[in-house]
C-alpha positions as CSV (number, residue, x, y, z in Angstrom):
1,M,19.8,32.9,-7.0
2,E,18.8,29.3,-7.5
3,R,15.7,28.9,-5.4
4,I,13.0,31.5,-5.0
5,A,9.6,31.8,-3.4
6,V,6.6,33.3,-5.1
7,V,4.0,34.3,-2.5
8,G,0.3,34.6,-3.6
9,P,-0.8,31.9,-6.1
10,G,-3.2,34.2,-8.0
11,L,-3.0,35.1,-11.7
12,M,0.1,37.3,-11.3
13,G,1.9,35.0,-8.9
14,L,1.4,31.9,-11.1
15,G,2.7,33.9,-14.1
16,I,5.8,34.9,-12.1
17,A,6.3,31.3,-11.0
18,Q,6.1,30.1,-14.6
19,V,8.7,32.4,-16.0
20,A,11.0,31.7,-13.1
21,A,10.7,28.0,-13.6
22,A,11.1,28.4,-17.3
23,A,14.4,30.2,-16.6
24,G,15.7,27.1,-14.7
25,L,15.0,28.3,-11.1
26,Q,13.5,26.1,-8.4
27,V,10.3,27.8,-7.3
28,L,8.5,27.4,-4.0
29,L,4.8,28.4,-4.4
30,V,3.5,29.9,-1.1
31,G,-0.1,30.5,-0.2
32,R,-1.8,31.5,3.1
33,D,-1.6,27.8,4.0
34,A,-0.5,24.5,2.5
35,A,-4.0,23.9,0.9
36,A,-3.9,27.3,-0.9
37,A,-0.4,26.5,-2.2
38,E,-1.6,23.1,-3.5
39,A,-4.6,24.6,-5.2
40,G,-2.4,27.3,-6.8
41,H,0.0,24.6,-8.1
42,A,-3.0,22.7,-9.6
43,R,-4.1,25.9,-11.4
44,L,-0.6,26.5,-12.7
45,A,-0.5,22.9,-14.0
46,A,-3.8,23.4,-15.8
47,A,-2.7,26.7,-17.3
48,I,0.6,25.2,-18.6
49,E,-1.3,22.3,-20.1
50,R,-3.6,24.7,-21.9
51,Q,-0.6,26.6,-23.3
52,A,1.0,23.3,-24.4
53,A,-2.3,22.3,-26.1
54,R,-2.3,25.6,-28.0
55,G,1.3,25.2,-29.1
56,R,2.7,28.1,-27.0
57,I,5.0,25.8,-25.1
58,D,6.6,22.4,-25.9
59,A,5.1,19.5,-24.1
60,L,8.4,18.3,-22.8
61,A,9.4,21.8,-21.7
62,A,6.0,22.1,-19.9
63,R,6.7,18.9,-17.9
64,A,10.2,20.0,-17.0
65,L,8.9,23.4,-16.0
66,L,6.2,22.0,-13.6
67,G,8.9,19.8,-12.1
68,R,10.7,22.9,-10.9
69,V,7.6,24.3,-9.0
70,A,6.6,22.9,-5.7
71,P,3.8,24.0,-3.3
72,A,5.0,25.1,0.1
73,R,3.9,23.0,3.1
74,G,5.0,25.6,5.6
75,D,7.0,28.8,6.1
76,A,10.0,26.8,7.3
77,E,10.8,26.0,3.7
78,L,11.5,29.7,3.0
79,A,14.8,29.3,4.9
80,A,16.3,27.7,1.8
81,C,15.3,30.5,-0.6
82,D,17.5,33.2,-2.1
83,A,14.6,35.5,-2.8
84,A,10.9,35.9,-2.3
85,I,8.4,37.8,-4.5
86,E,5.2,38.8,-2.8
87,S,2.2,39.0,-5.2
88,V,-0.9,39.2,-3.0
89,P,-3.8,41.6,-3.8
90,E,-3.2,45.4,-3.8
91,D,-4.3,45.8,-0.2
92,R,-1.7,47.6,1.9
93,A,-2.6,46.0,5.2
94,L,-2.4,42.5,3.6
95,K,0.9,43.2,2.0
96,L,2.4,44.6,5.2
97,A,1.4,41.5,7.1
98,V,2.7,39.1,4.4
99,L,6.0,41.0,4.0
100,A,6.7,40.9,7.7
101,R,5.9,37.2,7.7
102,L,8.3,36.5,4.8
103,E,11.2,38.5,6.3
104,A,10.9,36.5,9.5
105,A,11.2,33.2,7.6
106,L,13.8,34.1,4.9
107,P,17.6,34.0,5.4
108,A,19.3,37.3,6.0
109,H,20.9,37.4,2.6
110,A,17.6,36.9,0.7
111,L,16.1,39.5,-1.6
112,L,12.5,40.4,-0.8
113,A,10.3,42.0,-3.4
114,T,6.8,43.2,-3.8
115,N,4.9,42.9,-7.1
116,T,2.8,46.1,-6.9
117,S,1.6,48.4,-9.7
118,G,1.5,51.5,-7.6
119,L,1.7,51.2,-3.8
120,P,4.8,53.1,-2.7
121,V,7.6,50.6,-1.9
122,S,9.1,52.9,0.8
123,G,5.9,52.8,2.8
124,L,5.7,49.0,2.6
125,A,9.3,48.8,3.8
126,R,8.4,50.3,7.2
127,V,7.5,46.9,8.7
128,L,10.9,45.4,7.7
129,A,14.0,45.0,9.8
130,R,16.2,44.8,6.6
131,P,14.7,47.4,4.2
132,G,17.9,47.6,2.3
133,R,17.2,44.2,0.8
134,F,13.7,45.1,-0.3
135,L,12.4,46.7,-3.5
136,G,9.5,46.5,-6.0
137,L,9.3,44.2,-9.0
138,H,6.2,45.3,-11.0
139,F,5.4,42.5,-13.5
140,F,2.8,42.9,-16.2
141,S,0.0,40.5,-17.1
142,P,0.1,38.0,-18.6
143,V,3.6,37.6,-17.2
144,E,4.7,34.8,-19.6
145,R,4.0,37.2,-22.6
146,M,4.6,40.7,-21.2
147,K,8.4,41.1,-21.0
148,L,8.6,44.4,-19.0
149,V,9.4,44.5,-15.3
150,E,9.7,47.8,-13.5
151,V,12.4,47.5,-10.8
152,V,11.3,50.0,-8.1
153,R,14.0,51.3,-5.8
154,G,12.7,52.4,-2.4
155,D,14.2,55.0,-0.2
156,A,16.1,52.4,1.8
157,T,17.0,49.9,-1.0
158,D,20.7,49.5,-1.2
159,E,22.7,49.6,-4.4
160,A,23.7,45.9,-4.3
161,T,20.0,44.9,-4.0
162,L,19.1,47.0,-7.0
163,R,21.9,45.5,-9.1
164,G,21.0,42.0,-8.0
165,A,17.3,42.6,-8.9
166,L,18.2,43.9,-12.4
167,A,20.4,40.9,-13.0
168,F,17.6,38.6,-11.7
169,V,15.0,40.0,-14.0
170,R,17.3,39.6,-17.0
171,R,17.9,36.0,-16.0
172,L,14.1,35.4,-16.1
173,G,14.2,36.5,-19.8
174,Q,12.4,39.7,-18.9
175,V,13.4,43.3,-19.6
176,P,14.1,45.4,-16.5
177,V,13.6,49.2,-16.3
178,A,14.7,50.9,-13.1
179,V,12.3,53.5,-11.7
180,R,12.2,55.6,-8.6
181,D,9.6,55.0,-5.9
182,G,6.5,57.2,-6.1
183,P,2.7,57.1,-6.8
184,G,2.3,55.0,-10.0
185,F,6.0,54.7,-10.6
186,F,6.4,55.3,-14.4
187,T,4.1,53.1,-16.4
188,S,1.0,53.3,-14.1
189,R,1.4,57.1,-13.9
190,V,1.7,57.6,-17.7
191,F,-1.1,55.1,-18.3
192,A,-3.4,56.8,-15.9
193,A,-2.9,60.1,-17.7
194,Y,-3.8,58.4,-21.0
195,L,-6.9,56.7,-19.6
196,D,-8.0,59.8,-17.8
197,E,-7.9,61.9,-20.9
198,A,-10.2,59.3,-22.6
199,L,-12.5,59.5,-19.5
200,A,-12.5,63.3,-19.7
201,L,-13.6,63.1,-23.3
202,V,-16.5,60.9,-22.3
203,G,-17.4,63.4,-19.6
204,E,-17.5,66.1,-22.3
205,G,-20.0,64.0,-24.2
206,V,-17.8,62.4,-26.9
207,P,-19.0,58.9,-27.8
208,P,-16.8,56.1,-26.6
209,A,-16.5,54.7,-30.1
210,A,-15.0,58.0,-31.3
211,V,-12.5,58.0,-28.4
212,D,-11.4,54.5,-29.0
213,G,-11.4,55.0,-32.8
214,A,-8.9,57.9,-32.2
215,A,-6.6,55.6,-30.2
216,R,-6.7,53.0,-33.0
217,E,-5.7,55.8,-35.5
218,L,-2.6,56.2,-33.3
219,G,-1.8,52.5,-33.7
220,R,-3.3,51.1,-30.5
221,A,-4.9,47.7,-31.0
222,L,-7.5,48.4,-28.3
223,G,-9.0,51.7,-27.3
224,P,-8.6,53.1,-23.8
225,L,-12.3,52.8,-22.9
226,A,-12.6,49.2,-24.1
227,L,-9.4,48.5,-22.1
228,L,-10.9,50.1,-19.0
229,D,-14.0,47.8,-19.4
230,D,-11.7,44.8,-19.5
231,I,-9.5,46.0,-16.5
232,S,-12.6,47.0,-14.5
233,L,-13.9,50.5,-13.9
234,A,-14.6,49.6,-10.3
235,L,-11.0,48.5,-9.7
236,N,-9.8,51.9,-11.1
237,L,-12.2,53.7,-8.8
238,Q,-11.0,51.6,-5.9
239,Q,-7.4,52.6,-6.6
240,I,-8.3,56.3,-6.6
241,E,-10.1,55.9,-3.3
242,Q,-7.0,54.2,-1.9
243,A,-4.8,57.1,-3.1
244,R,-7.2,59.6,-1.3
245,A,-7.1,57.5,1.9
246,D,-3.3,57.5,1.7
247,G,-3.3,61.3,1.7
248,L,-1.8,61.7,-1.7
249,P,-2.1,65.2,-3.3
250,P,-5.3,65.8,-5.2
251,S,-3.3,65.9,-8.5
252,R,-2.3,62.3,-7.8
253,C,-5.8,61.1,-7.2
254,R,-6.9,61.3,-10.9
255,P,-9.3,64.2,-10.6
256,L,-10.0,64.1,-14.3
257,G,-11.1,60.5,-14.5
258,A,-12.6,60.0,-11.0
259,P,-16.0,61.7,-11.6
260,V,-16.7,59.7,-14.8
261,L,-15.6,56.4,-13.2
262,A,-17.8,57.2,-10.1
263,A,-20.8,58.0,-12.3
264,M,-20.4,54.8,-14.3
265,V,-20.0,52.5,-11.2
266,A,-23.0,54.2,-9.5
267,A,-25.0,53.4,-12.6
268,G,-24.1,49.7,-12.3
269,R,-21.5,49.8,-15.1
270,A,-18.5,48.5,-13.3
271,G,-16.8,46.7,-16.2
272,R,-17.0,43.9,-18.6
273,R,-16.9,41.1,-16.0
274,Q,-19.5,42.9,-13.9
275,G,-22.2,43.1,-16.6
276,G,-20.8,45.9,-18.8
277,G,-19.1,49.3,-18.8
278,F,-18.8,51.7,-21.7
279,Y,-19.8,48.8,-23.9
280,D,-22.0,45.8,-23.9
281,T,-20.1,42.8,-25.1
282,G,-22.0,40.0,-26.9
283,A,-21.2,36.3,-26.7
284,D,-19.3,36.7,-30.0
285,G,-17.0,39.3,-28.4
286,V,-18.5,42.2,-30.4
287,R,-18.7,45.4,-28.4
288,T,-21.6,47.8,-28.8
289,P,-21.8,51.2,-27.0
290,W,-24.0,51.2,-23.9
291,P,-27.1,53.1,-24.8
292,G,-27.6,54.5,-21.3
293,L,-24.4,56.6,-21.5
294,E,-26.2,59.6,-23.0
295,R,-28.3,59.8,-19.8
296,L,-25.1,60.4,-17.8
297,F,-23.2,62.6,-20.2
298,A,-25.0,64.8,-22.7
299,P,-23.7,64.2,-26.2
300,A,-21.5,66.9,-27.7
301,A,-19.6,67.3,-30.9
302,A,-15.8,67.4,-30.7
303,A,-13.3,68.2,-33.4
304,A,-12.2,64.8,-34.7
305,D,-8.6,66.0,-35.2
306,T,-8.2,66.9,-31.5
307,L,-9.1,63.5,-30.2
308,P,-6.0,61.6,-31.2
309,Q,-3.9,64.7,-30.5
310,R,-5.1,64.9,-26.9
311,L,-4.5,61.2,-26.3
312,R,-1.0,61.3,-27.8
313,W,0.1,64.6,-26.2
314,I,-1.0,63.8,-22.7
315,E,1.1,60.5,-22.6
316,S,4.2,62.3,-23.8
317,I,3.7,65.2,-21.4
318,E,3.4,62.9,-18.4
319,A,6.4,60.8,-19.5
320,L,8.4,64.0,-19.9
321,R,7.4,65.0,-16.4
322,C,8.6,61.7,-15.1
323,L,12.0,62.2,-16.8
324,E,12.2,65.7,-15.4
325,E,11.5,64.5,-11.9
326,G,13.8,61.6,-12.0
327,V,11.1,59.0,-11.7
328,I,12.8,57.3,-14.7
329,G,16.4,58.0,-15.3
330,S,16.7,57.4,-19.1
331,A,14.7,58.4,-22.1
332,D,15.5,55.0,-23.6
333,D,14.0,53.3,-20.6
334,A,10.9,55.4,-20.9
335,D,10.5,54.3,-24.6
336,T,11.2,50.7,-23.7
337,A,8.6,50.8,-20.9
338,S,6.0,52.5,-23.1
339,C,6.3,49.9,-25.9
340,L,6.6,46.8,-23.7
341,G,4.3,47.8,-20.9
342,L,1.8,50.2,-22.3
343,A,1.3,48.9,-25.9
344,Y,2.7,52.1,-27.3
345,P,3.2,51.6,-31.1
346,R,6.8,50.4,-31.6
347,A,6.9,51.9,-35.0
348,E,6.7,55.4,-33.3
349,G,9.9,54.7,-31.3
350,G,8.3,55.0,-27.9
351,V,6.5,57.8,-25.9
352,L,9.6,60.1,-25.9
353,G,11.1,59.0,-29.1
354,W,8.0,60.1,-30.9
355,A,8.0,63.5,-29.3
356,E,11.7,64.0,-30.3
357,R,11.0,63.0,-33.9
358,F,8.0,65.3,-34.0
359,G,10.3,68.1,-32.8
360,L,10.3,69.3,-29.2
361,A,9.8,72.9,-30.3
362,S,6.7,72.0,-32.3
363,F,5.5,69.7,-29.5
364,V,5.7,72.5,-26.9
365,A,3.9,74.9,-29.2
366,Q,1.0,72.5,-29.7
367,A,1.0,71.6,-26.0
368,D,0.5,75.2,-25.2
369,A,-2.4,75.4,-27.6
370,L,-4.0,72.4,-26.0
371,A,-3.5,73.9,-22.5
372,D,-5.3,77.1,-23.6
373,R,-8.2,75.0,-24.9
374,H,-8.4,72.0,-22.5
375,G,-6.5,72.7,-19.3
376,E,-3.2,73.2,-17.6
377,R,-2.4,69.5,-17.6
378,F,-1.0,70.1,-21.1
379,R,1.1,73.1,-20.2
380,P,4.9,72.4,-20.7
381,S,7.2,73.0,-17.8
382,A,10.1,75.4,-17.8
383,W,12.4,72.4,-18.0
384,L,10.7,71.1,-21.2
385,R,10.8,74.5,-22.7
386,E,14.5,74.6,-22.1
387,Q,15.0,71.2,-23.8
388,A,12.9,72.4,-26.8
389,R,15.2,75.4,-27.3
390,G,18.2,73.2,-27.9
391,S,18.9,71.0,-30.9
392,A,20.0,67.9,-29.0
393,G,16.5,66.8,-28.0
394,L,16.7,64.4,-25.1
395,Q,20.1,63.0,-26.0
396,R,21.5,63.8,-22.6
397,W,19.0,61.4,-21.1
398,R,19.8,58.5,-23.5
399,A,23.0,57.2,-21.9
400,A,21.9,55.5,-18.7
401,S,19.4,52.7,-19.7
402,S,18.7,49.9,-17.3
403,T,18.5,47.5,-20.2
């Protein structure tokens, strides 16, 4: 691949364009029309100039990089591209329309990818005449600093397309992890379990500062509730509503976190950029707990030692389920994805590496105790119990890494 198109000149699309140009590729920046592409190119130039001013990128390299990115004047220019990455907002109807438009303009050999954090790739492929050449490339924000890319194989994606996509991501200087298509893939699914456990604690009356403090004890730089504020509570709720509209099983519609998110959004606390969420944030960046929270969720005492345990165990339990179900094919990939994509503490070795070092037998015993006290979501599966009875840990699943 020498020339690629990045479609959707928003935050993610511009980040993808930057890393592709930095890797020496010629990049065609595509918007809904020529004016949108020009405006996106101007935003990219401004962003790169800011990075150069802060010393994150050499000034000469910045100029060379920008010289490899051109705004598209029309879809006819797509005929010269070897690949196109769609990165428009997470709206299924919009993505379907854009993907059909791209396939019609691209040459038959071109790879077509969607940058989505959770929309099933196989469902998006239904509008395509060549679904074998289509897959998901889930980049993380900010793209120029977050190295992980989930490479999502749809039901119709052929083997050559998967191999080509893995090689392409490595050429960008990113780290690819192959995952199977399904709601949330690997990272979004594990992350949702972690966030929802934090939301459940709030619903039980635990103060946000205690929840986030427990996460920092585990080595996280930012607690899950502060992170939800930054991401947007309203966006998380919208994703849940989309999952329900798609007819996903209730267990995949975040039943633990949905009631808390709905109550917060209804109270006008949609997130940091919408006036505040679990915290109010001052001009100096200091967060203080929102005093109105106690009106929504009656305060209750919680054993301090169970807070970090619940947050840590639920992540590993969900990651182990993904390994059992074949959502991710390698325990090494799961550890790589958790550290690079979910800010899991690298010193712990990753979400599954930690569980192995803790000891799977002890992990299962404590998971059972958590299930008895807090719910069946912590209950180990028969498969996990079988792994815990052996002495090899997850060694069998550490031989097929994407990386």
